[in-house]
Structure formats: structure tokens, C-alpha cells
MARTI-290534 format. One line per field, with one value per residue: residue number from 1; x, y, z of N, C-alpha, C in turn; residue in one letter. Coordinates in nm, 2 decimals, padded with zeros to 4 digits. Layout:
% residues N
n <- (NUM	...)
n.X <- (X	...)
n.Y <- (Y	...)
n.Z <- (Z	...)
ca.X <- (X	...)
ca.Y <- (Y	...)
ca.Z <- (Z	...)
c.X <- (X	...)
c.Y <- (Y	...)
c.Z <- (Z	...)
res <- (a	...)
END
This chain:
% residues 251
n <- (1	2	3	4	5	6	7	8	9	10	11	12	13	14	15	16	17	18	19	20	21	22	23	24	25	26	27	28	29	30	31	32	33	34	35	36	37	38	39	40	41	42	43	44	45	46	47	48	49	50	51	52	53	54	55	56	57	58	59	60	61	62	63	64	65	66	67	68	69	70	71	72	73	74	75	76	77	78	79	80	81	82	83	84	85	86	87	88	89	90	91	92	93	94	95	96	97	98	99	100	101	102	103	104	105	106	107	108	109	110	111	112	113	114	115	116	117	118	119	120	121	122	123	124	125	126	127	128	129	130	131	132	133	134	135	136	137	138	139	140	141	142	143	144	145	146	147	148	149	150	151	152	153	154	155	156	157	158	159	160	161	162	163	164	165	166	167	168	169	170	171	172	173	174	175	176	177	178	179	180	181	182	183	184	185	186	187	188	189	190	191	192	193	194	195	196	197	198	199	200	201	202	203	204	205	206	207	208	209	210	211	212	213	214	215	216	217	218	219	220	221	222	223	224	225	226	227	228	229	230	231	232	233	234	235	236	237	238	239	240	241	242	243	244	245	246	247	248	249	250	251)
n.X <- (00.65	00.38	00.38	00.13	00.01	00.10	00.09	00.16	00.12	00.09	00.11	00.00	-00.02	-00.22	-00.56	-00.74	-00.55	-00.46	-00.69	-00.71	-00.48	-00.54	-00.76	-00.64	-00.46	-00.63	-00.74	-00.54	-00.31	00.04	00.16	00.32	00.39	00.42	00.53	00.55	00.54	00.73	00.71	00.44	00.43	00.62	00.51	00.26	00.36	00.48	00.25	00.07	00.22	00.25	00.00	00.01	00.01	00.16	00.36	00.54	00.71	00.81	00.99	00.94	00.96	00.72	00.73	00.98	01.17	01.40	01.39	01.16	01.24	01.45	01.30	01.16	01.37	01.48	01.28	01.30	01.56	01.51	01.36	01.08	00.79	00.54	00.20	00.01	-00.06	-00.14	-00.21	-00.23	-00.12	-00.13	-00.21	-00.42	-00.43	-00.42	-00.70	-00.73	-00.75	-00.65	-00.48	-00.36	-00.24	00.02	00.32	00.50	00.33	00.16	00.34	00.41	00.16	00.14	00.37	00.34	00.08	00.05	00.31	00.43	00.25	00.29	00.57	00.57	00.40	00.55	00.78	00.67	00.55	00.78	00.92	00.73	00.72	00.99	00.99	00.81	00.53	00.22	-00.03	-00.16	-00.24	-00.33	-00.44	-00.54	-00.58	-00.78	-01.00	-01.32	-01.27	-01.13	-01.27	-01.43	-01.45	-01.38	-01.42	-01.12	-00.96	-00.77	-00.51	-00.54	-00.75	-00.64	-00.42	-00.55	-00.72	-00.52	-00.42	-00.63	-00.63	-00.37	-00.40	-00.59	-00.44	-00.24	-00.40	-00.47	-00.22	-00.10	-00.28	-00.24	-00.05	-00.18	-00.21	-00.39	-00.54	-00.70	-00.90	-01.01	-01.26	-01.29	-01.53	-01.63	-01.46	-01.42	-01.14	-00.80	-00.71	-00.93	-01.01	-01.00	-01.17	-01.41	-01.48	-01.59	-01.90	-02.07	-01.96	-01.98	-02.25	-02.33	-02.20	-02.32	-02.57	-02.54	-02.49	-02.66	-02.68	-02.65	-02.45	-02.12	-01.86	-01.69	-01.35	-01.31	-01.52	-01.42	-01.19	-01.30	-01.39	-01.15	-01.01	-01.18	-01.14	-00.87	-00.88	-00.92	-01.19	-01.25	-01.15	-01.20	-01.20	-01.07	-00.87	-01.05	-01.26	-01.40	-01.63	-01.67	-01.89	-02.14	-02.33	-02.28	-02.16	-02.36	-02.55)
n.Y <- (02.31	02.16	02.04	02.05	02.27	02.50	02.77	02.93	03.25	03.45	03.80	03.86	04.09	04.27	04.34	04.07	03.88	03.96	03.92	03.65	03.57	03.66	03.48	03.22	03.24	03.27	03.02	02.87	02.83	02.86	03.13	03.22	03.51	03.64	03.93	04.22	04.47	04.61	04.77	04.75	04.48	04.43	04.58	04.45	04.20	04.26	04.37	04.15	03.95	04.06	04.01	03.75	03.57	03.34	03.45	03.51	03.73	03.76	03.95	04.00	04.01	03.89	03.85	03.78	03.50	03.42	03.54	03.43	03.17	03.18	03.25	03.01	02.84	02.93	02.86	02.59	02.55	02.65	02.44	02.45	02.33	02.40	02.31	02.43	02.66	02.98	03.18	03.50	03.73	03.99	04.21	04.47	04.57	04.89	05.01	04.96	04.96	04.68	04.73	04.96	04.90	04.93	04.76	04.70	04.71	04.50	04.28	04.32	04.26	03.98	03.88	03.92	03.83	03.58	03.45	03.48	03.34	03.08	03.05	03.04	02.82	02.62	02.61	02.56	02.30	02.16	02.17	02.04	01.78	01.71	01.70	01.51	01.54	01.45	01.54	01.82	02.16	02.39	02.71	02.92	03.26	03.38	03.53	03.67	03.73	03.52	03.34	03.46	03.76	04.11	04.43	04.61	04.49	04.30	04.20	04.15	03.96	03.76	03.68	03.59	03.39	03.21	03.15	03.00	02.78	02.68	02.60	02.40	02.21	02.15	02.04	01.80	01.67	01.64	01.51	01.22	01.24	01.34	01.61	01.89	02.13	02.43	02.71	03.03	03.27	03.59	03.85	04.18	04.32	04.47	04.60	04.74	04.74	04.80	05.05	05.30	05.24	05.21	05.46	05.58	05.66	05.60	05.38	05.20	05.19	05.06	04.81	04.71	04.67	04.45	04.25	04.01	04.00	04.26	04.41	04.48	04.25	04.16	04.13	03.93	03.75	03.62	03.51	03.32	03.12	03.05	02.94	02.72	02.56	02.50	02.34	02.03	01.97	02.00	01.78	01.62	01.78	01.91	02.07	02.26	02.55	02.83	03.07	03.38	03.59	03.71	03.62	03.72	03.59	03.42	03.56)
n.Z <- (04.56	04.41	04.07	03.94	04.03	03.91	03.70	03.39	03.26	02.99	02.91	03.16	03.33	03.28	03.17	03.03	03.09	03.34	03.49	03.47	03.60	03.86	03.91	03.90	04.10	04.33	04.32	04.43	04.29	04.20	04.02	03.73	03.56	03.24	03.08	02.88	03.00	03.22	03.45	03.53	03.58	03.78	03.99	04.02	04.10	04.35	04.49	04.50	04.62	04.87	04.97	05.02	04.81	04.57	04.34	04.04	03.85	03.51	03.30	02.96	02.61	02.42	02.15	02.09	02.03	02.15	02.40	02.51	02.52	02.71	02.94	02.99	03.02	03.25	03.43	03.42	03.53	03.78	03.88	03.84	03.72	03.52	03.47	03.34	03.08	02.98	02.72	02.68	02.60	02.36	02.08	01.95	01.64	01.45	01.25	00.90	00.54	00.34	00.12	00.19	00.42	00.66	00.62	00.83	01.05	01.00	01.03	01.29	01.42	01.36	01.47	01.74	01.82	01.69	01.65	01.90	02.06	01.96	02.02	02.31	02.35	02.23	02.39	02.64	02.60	02.54	02.78	02.94	02.84	02.88	03.15	03.20	03.27	03.41	03.33	03.13	03.03	02.78	02.72	02.48	02.41	02.17	01.96	01.87	01.62	01.54	01.40	01.23	01.02	00.97	00.81	00.74	00.93	00.87	00.95	01.22	01.22	01.06	01.22	01.45	01.35	01.28	01.54	01.64	01.47	01.52	01.79	01.77	01.63	01.82	02.01	01.89	01.84	02.09	02.26	02.31	02.50	02.71	02.73	02.70	02.47	02.41	02.28	02.35	02.25	02.29	02.28	02.26	02.52	02.84	02.86	02.89	02.62	02.47	02.55	02.40	02.19	02.32	02.39	02.18	02.10	01.88	01.75	01.97	02.00	01.77	01.79	02.03	01.93	01.79	01.97	02.14	02.43	02.49	02.62	02.73	02.80	03.11	03.19	03.38	03.33	03.10	03.21	03.38	03.21	03.10	03.32	03.38	03.14	03.17	03.39	03.57	03.54	03.29	03.15	02.93	02.71	02.43	02.17	02.08	02.02	02.19	02.21	02.38	02.39	02.43	02.26	02.01	01.78	01.71	01.58)
ca.X <- (00.52	00.34	00.37	-00.01	-00.04	00.18	00.04	00.23	00.02	00.15	00.02	-00.07	-00.02	-00.33	-00.67	-00.78	-00.44	-00.46	-00.81	-00.68	-00.38	-00.61	-00.84	-00.56	-00.40	-00.73	-00.76	-00.43	-00.20	00.15	00.15	00.43	00.33	00.52	00.47	00.65	00.53	00.81	00.66	00.32	00.46	00.69	00.41	00.17	00.43	00.49	00.12	00.01	00.30	00.21	-00.13	00.03	00.01	00.29	00.36	00.67	00.70	00.92	00.99	00.97	00.89	00.67	00.76	01.12	01.18	01.51	01.35	01.07	01.32	01.52	01.21	01.13	01.49	01.49	01.18	01.36	01.67	01.45	01.28	00.94	00.73	00.40	00.12	-00.09	-00.02	-00.25	-00.15	-00.32	-00.05	-00.17	-00.24	-00.53	-00.37	-00.51	-00.78	-00.69	-00.77	-00.53	-00.38	-00.30	-00.19	00.16	00.38	00.56	00.22	00.12	00.44	00.39	00.05	00.17	00.48	00.29	-00.04	00.07	00.44	00.44	00.17	00.37	00.69	00.54	00.34	00.66	00.87	00.59	00.54	00.92	00.95	00.63	00.77	01.11	00.97	00.72	00.41	00.11	-00.13	-00.13	-00.35	-00.30	-00.56	-00.49	-00.68	-00.80	-01.10	-01.43	-01.21	-01.06	-01.35	-01.50	-01.36	-01.44	-01.34	-01.01	-00.90	-00.72	-00.40	-00.59	-00.83	-00.54	-00.34	-00.64	-00.76	-00.41	-00.41	-00.73	-00.57	-00.26	-00.46	-00.66	-00.33	-00.18	-00.49	-00.46	-00.09	-00.06	-00.38	-00.19	00.03	-00.27	-00.19	-00.50	-00.53	-00.83	-00.89	-01.13	-01.28	-01.36	-01.59	-01.59	-01.43	-01.38	-01.00	-00.73	-00.70	-01.05	-01.04	-01.03	-01.29	-01.53	-01.51	-01.66	-02.04	-02.13	-01.91	-02.03	-02.40	-02.34	-02.15	-02.42	-02.69	-02.51	-02.47	-02.78	-02.68	-02.66	-02.36	-01.98	-01.82	-01.58	-01.24	-01.33	-01.60	-01.34	-01.10	-01.38	-01.39	-01.01	-00.98	-01.25	-01.08	-00.74	-00.90	-00.95	-01.33	-01.26	-01.05	-01.22	-01.22	-00.94	-00.88	-01.18	-01.27	-01.52	-01.65	-01.72	-01.92	-02.27	-02.42	-02.25	-02.14	-02.48	-02.64)
ca.Y <- (02.33	02.05	02.09	02.06	02.39	02.61	02.82	03.04	03.34	03.56	03.91	03.85	04.21	04.36	04.29	03.93	03.81	03.99	03.85	03.50	03.57	03.66	03.36	03.11	03.26	03.24	02.88	02.80	02.81	02.95	03.18	03.30	03.59	03.69	04.05	04.32	04.59	04.58	04.85	04.69	04.34	04.44	04.63	04.34	04.10	04.31	04.38	04.02	03.88	04.12	03.95	03.61	03.48	03.31	03.51	03.54	03.81	03.75	04.05	03.93	04.05	03.76	03.83	03.74	03.36	03.40	03.58	03.33	03.05	03.21	03.24	02.87	02.78	02.97	02.78	02.45	02.56	02.67	02.32	02.48	02.26	02.43	02.22	02.51	02.77	03.06	03.28	03.61	03.85	04.02	04.35	04.49	04.68	04.99	04.98	05.01	04.87	04.60	04.79	05.07	04.86	04.94	04.63	04.68	04.69	04.36	04.19	04.33	04.18	03.84	03.85	03.92	03.75	03.44	03.39	03.48	03.22	02.96	03.04	03.00	02.68	02.53	02.59	02.49	02.16	02.10	02.15	01.94	01.65	01.68	01.67	01.40	01.57	01.35	01.61	01.96	02.23	02.52	02.79	03.04	03.37	03.42	03.64	03.63	03.74	03.40	03.25	03.55	03.87	04.24	04.52	04.69	04.42	04.18	04.15	04.09	03.84	03.66	03.63	03.51	03.26	03.12	03.10	02.89	02.66	02.63	02.54	02.27	02.12	02.11	01.95	01.67	01.62	01.61	01.43	01.10	01.27	01.40	01.76	01.95	02.27	02.49	02.85	03.11	03.38	03.70	03.95	04.31	04.31	04.60	04.59	04.86	04.73	04.85	05.18	05.40	05.20	05.22	05.60	05.62	05.62	05.55	05.24	05.12	05.17	04.96	04.68	04.66	04.63	04.32	04.16	03.98	04.03	04.40	04.47	04.44	04.16	04.19	04.03	03.81	03.65	03.54	03.43	03.21	03.01	03.00	02.85	02.59	02.48	02.45	02.26	01.89	01.95	02.00	01.68	01.55	01.89	01.96	02.10	02.33	02.70	02.86	03.22	03.45	03.71	03.75	03.57	03.79	03.50	03.35	03.65)
ca.Z <- (04.50	04.31	03.94	03.90	04.08	03.86	03.57	03.32	03.20	02.92	02.92	03.28	03.41	03.25	03.09	03.05	03.15	03.48	03.55	03.47	03.71	03.99	03.93	03.93	04.24	04.42	04.32	04.49	04.20	04.19	03.89	03.67	03.46	03.14	03.03	02.83	03.08	03.34	03.56	03.58	03.62	03.91	04.09	04.05	04.18	04.49	04.56	04.53	04.72	05.00	05.01	05.05	04.69	04.52	04.20	03.99	03.72	03.42	03.19	02.83	02.48	02.37	02.00	02.08	02.06	02.24	02.54	02.56	02.55	02.83	03.05	03.02	03.07	03.39	03.51	03.43	03.62	03.92	03.91	03.84	03.61	03.51	03.38	03.27	03.00	02.93	02.63	02.68	02.54	02.23	02.05	01.85	01.55	01.40	01.13	00.77	00.43	00.32	00.02	00.26	00.55	00.68	00.63	00.96	01.14	00.97	01.09	01.44	01.47	01.34	01.56	01.88	01.84	01.65	01.68	02.05	02.11	01.91	02.10	02.45	02.34	02.20	02.51	02.75	02.56	02.55	02.92	02.99	02.79	02.94	03.29	03.20	03.35	03.40	03.25	03.11	02.96	02.72	02.68	02.40	02.39	02.03	01.95	01.78	01.49	01.51	01.32	01.13	00.98	00.96	00.72	00.79	01.04	00.81	01.02	01.35	01.19	01.02	01.34	01.55	01.28	01.29	01.67	01.65	01.40	01.60	01.91	01.73	01.59	01.94	02.08	01.83	01.85	02.23	02.33	02.36	02.62	02.81	02.73	02.62	02.42	02.37	02.25	02.38	02.16	02.35	02.19	02.31	02.66	02.90	02.89	02.84	02.48	02.41	02.61	02.30	02.12	02.41	02.40	02.06	02.12	01.76	01.74	02.07	01.97	01.66	01.85	02.12	01.85	01.74	02.08	02.21	02.57	02.50	02.71	02.71	02.91	03.20	03.18	03.47	03.26	03.02	03.30	03.43	03.11	03.09	03.43	03.36	03.04	03.22	03.51	03.55	03.51	03.14	03.12	02.80	02.62	02.37	02.03	02.05	02.03	02.27	02.21	02.50	02.31	02.45	02.15	01.89	01.66	01.67	01.51)
c.X <- (00.49	00.32	00.23	-00.07	00.03	00.12	00.13	00.12	00.10	00.05	-00.06	-00.07	-00.13	-00.44	-00.71	-00.68	-00.44	-00.58	-00.78	-00.57	-00.45	-00.69	-00.75	-00.50	-00.50	-00.77	-00.64	-00.31	-00.08	00.15	00.28	00.38	00.45	00.46	00.58	00.65	00.60	00.75	00.54	00.34	00.52	00.59	00.31	00.23	00.44	00.36	00.06	00.09	00.27	00.08	-00.12	00.02	00.15	00.29	00.50	00.65	00.83	00.90	01.03	00.89	00.85	00.70	00.90	01.13	01.29	01.47	01.25	01.14	01.39	01.43	01.18	01.25	01.52	01.40	01.24	01.47	01.62	01.36	01.13	00.88	00.58	00.33	00.01	-00.02	-00.14	-00.18	-00.25	-00.26	-00.10	-00.19	-00.35	-00.48	-00.47	-00.59	-00.73	-00.72	-00.64	-00.43	-00.31	-00.23	-00.04	00.22	00.44	00.45	00.17	00.21	00.43	00.28	00.07	00.27	00.43	00.18	-00.02	00.20	00.47	00.37	00.24	00.49	00.66	00.48	00.46	00.74	00.80	00.58	00.68	00.95	00.86	00.68	00.90	01.09	00.86	00.59	00.30	-00.01	-00.10	-00.24	-00.29	-00.43	-00.51	-00.61	-00.68	-00.89	-01.22	-01.38	-01.12	-01.14	-01.44	-01.40	-01.45	-01.35	-01.23	-00.94	-00.83	-00.60	-00.44	-00.66	-00.74	-00.47	-00.43	-00.69	-00.65	-00.39	-00.51	-00.68	-00.46	-00.31	-00.52	-00.55	-00.27	-00.27	-00.49	-00.33	-00.06	-00.16	-00.33	-00.10	-00.05	-00.24	-00.30	-00.47	-00.66	-00.81	-01.02	-01.14	-01.35	-01.42	-01.54	-01.58	-01.38	-01.24	-00.93	-00.71	-00.82	-01.09	-01.08	-01.16	-01.42	-01.57	-01.59	-01.81	-02.11	-02.09	-01.97	-02.18	-02.42	-02.30	-02.26	-02.54	-02.67	-02.49	-02.61	-02.79	-02.68	-02.57	-02.22	-01.94	-01.71	-01.47	-01.25	-01.42	-01.53	-01.25	-01.17	-01.37	-01.24	-00.97	-01.05	-01.18	-00.94	-00.76	-00.93	-01.10	-01.35	-01.16	-01.07	-01.25	-01.08	-00.96	-01.00	-01.16	-01.40	-01.53	-01.70	-01.77	-02.07	-02.37	-02.39	-02.23	-02.26	-02.58	-02.62)
c.Y <- (02.22	02.11	02.12	02.19	02.51	02.65	02.94	03.12	03.45	03.68	03.92	03.97	04.30	04.28	04.15	03.85	03.83	03.92	03.70	03.48	03.56	03.53	03.24	03.12	03.23	03.09	02.80	02.78	02.90	03.00	03.25	03.38	03.64	03.81	04.14	04.45	04.57	04.65	04.79	04.55	04.34	04.49	04.52	04.23	04.14	04.32	04.24	03.93	03.93	04.06	03.80	03.51	03.46	03.34	03.55	03.62	03.79	03.86	03.99	03.99	03.92	03.74	03.79	03.59	03.34	03.44	03.48	03.21	03.06	03.20	03.09	02.79	02.81	02.89	02.64	02.45	02.58	02.55	02.36	02.42	02.29	02.32	02.30	02.63	02.85	03.17	03.39	03.73	03.87	04.17	04.35	04.61	04.78	04.94	05.04	04.91	04.80	04.67	04.91	05.03	04.86	04.80	04.60	04.65	04.55	04.26	04.20	04.25	04.03	03.80	03.83	03.82	03.60	03.38	03.38	03.37	03.09	02.94	02.98	02.85	02.59	02.50	02.53	02.34	02.09	02.07	02.04	01.80	01.61	01.64	01.56	01.42	01.47	01.41	01.76	02.02	02.36	02.58	02.91	03.14	03.41	03.54	03.59	03.65	03.62	03.30	03.33	03.67	04.00	04.33	04.59	04.62	04.30	04.12	04.08	03.96	03.73	03.60	03.55	03.39	03.16	03.07	02.98	02.76	02.60	02.55	02.40	02.17	02.06	02.01	01.81	01.60	01.57	01.54	01.30	01.12	01.33	01.55	01.82	02.09	02.32	02.64	02.91	03.23	03.50	03.79	04.09	04.31	04.44	04.58	04.72	04.86	04.80	04.99	05.28	05.37	05.23	05.37	05.65	05.57	05.56	05.40	05.15	05.09	05.06	04.82	04.63	04.61	04.49	04.21	04.13	04.01	04.18	04.47	04.42	04.35	04.21	04.09	03.91	03.71	03.56	03.45	03.31	03.09	02.96	02.91	02.72	02.50	02.43	02.35	02.11	01.86	01.95	01.89	01.61	01.66	01.93	01.98	02.18	02.48	02.74	03.02	03.26	03.59	03.76	03.72	03.64	03.70	03.43	03.43	03.65)
c.Z <- (04.40	04.17	03.89	03.95	04.03	03.72	03.52	03.25	03.12	02.91	03.05	03.37	03.38	03.17	03.13	03.12	03.30	03.56	03.57	03.59	03.84	04.02	03.97	04.07	04.35	04.43	04.38	04.41	04.23	04.04	03.85	03.55	03.37	03.08	02.99	02.91	03.21	03.46	03.62	03.64	03.76	04.02	04.12	04.13	04.33	04.56	04.59	04.63	04.86	05.06	05.03	04.93	04.64	04.37	04.17	03.86	03.64	03.31	03.06	02.72	02.42	02.22	01.98	02.12	02.17	02.39	02.60	02.60	02.68	02.95	03.09	03.07	03.21	03.48	03.53	03.53	03.76	03.96	03.92	03.71	03.60	03.43	03.32	03.20	02.95	02.84	02.61	02.61	02.40	02.21	01.95	01.76	01.50	01.28	01.00	00.66	00.39	00.23	00.08	00.39	00.56	00.70	00.77	01.07	01.12	01.04	01.24	01.49	01.46	01.45	01.70	01.90	01.80	01.69	01.83	02.11	02.08	02.00	02.24	02.45	02.32	02.32	02.63	02.72	02.58	02.69	02.98	02.96	02.86	03.09	03.31	03.29	03.32	03.31	03.24	03.03	02.91	02.69	02.61	02.39	02.25	02.03	01.87	01.64	01.45	01.42	01.22	01.10	00.98	00.88	00.80	00.91	00.99	00.90	01.15	01.32	01.14	01.13	01.43	01.48	01.30	01.43	01.70	01.59	01.47	01.72	01.88	01.70	01.72	02.01	02.02	01.85	01.99	02.31	02.38	02.48	02.73	02.84	02.64	02.57	02.37	02.35	02.30	02.29	02.22	02.24	02.24	02.47	02.72	02.95	02.84	02.68	02.41	02.47	02.51	02.22	02.19	02.42	02.28	02.07	02.00	01.74	01.84	02.05	01.87	01.72	01.94	02.05	01.80	01.85	02.15	02.36	02.60	02.60	02.67	02.83	02.99	03.17	03.27	03.41	03.16	03.10	03.36	03.34	03.09	03.20	03.42	03.26	03.08	03.33	03.47	03.52	03.36	03.08	02.98	02.69	02.56	02.22	01.98	02.07	02.09	02.27	02.35	02.45	02.33	02.34	02.02	01.76	01.62	01.59	01.36)
res <- (m	n	q	e	n	i	a	v	i	t	g	g	a	s	g	i	g	l	s	a	t	n	r	f	l	k	e	g	y	e	v	i	i	i	d	s	n	k	k	a	g	k	k	l	e	k	d	l	k	s	k	g	y	t	l	i	f	k	h	c	d	i	s	s	y	q	q	v	k	e	v	f	k	s	l	k	n	d	n	k	t	p	n	v	l	v	n	s	a	g	i	s	p	g	l	n	m	l	h	k	y	p	v	d	e	w	h	k	a	i	e	i	n	l	n	g	t	f	y	s	c	r	e	f	l	k	l	a	i	n	k	k	i	k	s	g	a	i	v	n	v	a	s	i	m	g	v	r	a	s	g	a	q	a	s	y	a	a	s	k	h	a	v	v	g	l	t	k	s	i	g	i	e	y	a	p	l	n	i	r	a	n	a	v	g	p	g	v	i	d	t	p	m	n	t	e	l	m	k	d	k	k	i	m	q	f	l	l	s	r	i	p	n	n	r	i	a	t	p	d	e	v	a	n	l	i	f	f	l	a	s	s	e	a	s	y	i	t	g	s	y	y	p	v	d	g	g	y	l	a	t)
END
């Protein structure tokens, strides 16, 4: 398999990550998904392989550097050199005012949303440089909370702001090596992460009143942008952040 047709997708077994997985597979990529949900990952691997796609599932807790390191070490040992990394793994912590915010919940948000993204970027870049790939692309899934904030969401906003900053730094540092890095900022997306939120009619009414498009996005709409940014069609785009929010940030 040519290295230019291999993508690693964290959180690839559900939500935006799953939509990205399907999109890259349909575009002819071999996909390696990294996910903490072993049952979902194994089932997805079996189902998609039965359809003729080349998919490998790696069970991994993205907040553990040692586990992430082992995943990329196994790719190197198997002579698989991805040139695309999509970081979609993340959590949306519970709402709480900062002075009441549980310290362990704060650390959990940072460890998964920020540290996990850093770990996979680090190991991807190390492997890419070791194998001297000709070009590469990283797409990190941030959030609209990566450039703004909202009450009772300090940990989420802090982690996603940091992901945007990390992405811009990577874009600058690795441009000379023709490895690009961009971030996408989803708004309210119809994913399992937002299932409970979407059940609250009052909250949804408020959110929709703030979205000019007056609807919630599908994960496929985010995956479309992810694929574009990872593709050669975006060869001059790096170090940037792109919202997918139906106009929310423009209001």
C-alpha cells in the first residue's frame, strides 16, 4: 500500500471520526482507527472488511502516551507509513462553574482533548520524518469553543483553544517538510456526544436561534471538510482553523 493512501484516525469508531473513516475509505485510503471503545472498533473493523475496505483497528486510550506510542511503533514495525492523521477523539465534559469544577474532571478533559492530540501528533510526525515522507497532513478536530467560550464550559474551552494553538504551531514548524496541519471547529453536530443535549428542547431552541442555518450539522458535513484539508487540493493551506458551524461564530 502506498504511504500516501494511509490515514490514521483517532476516535474513528463513532461520531465525526466514524464519518471521517467512511469518507477516507471511500476515497481509496487504507485507514487505521484508534479508539478506546474496543467493542465498537472490532465490530467496525469486521463490518467494513466484509465490504472490501482495508481497515485496521487499534484499541488505545488516547490519554496514555505509552499506548499511543505503542500503536505507532506497531505501524512502523508493520511497514505502514501514514501520511494523514485525523485527531477526532475527544470528550465533552459536564457543565459546572469553575470554582465548583471537579479537579479530576478538569484533568480528564485536558488529558483526552489536548494531551491525546499532542501524543498522536508527536508520534505521527516522528514516524513521518523517520520514513522521510514527501508530504503529510494533520487535521485536528477542535470546536467552536476553540476560539470562543461559554459559561460553565471552562475545561472544554481551554482544551479546545489549546488544540487550535497546537495546530497552528505544527503548521509553522513543519511547513518546510511539506507536512501541513489545520484544525476544524464543529458547532452542534448530530453525534453520540450530543445525544443528551439534543433531548433538551429548551437548550436546542436556544442554540438553533443562534445558528443562521437554523439546523444541526451531520458528522458527514464535518468529515467533508476534514477530507478536503487532508487532500492535495488543500496543498497551500496550513496553520489555520476552519469552523463548521452554520454561521454560529459570525453572529
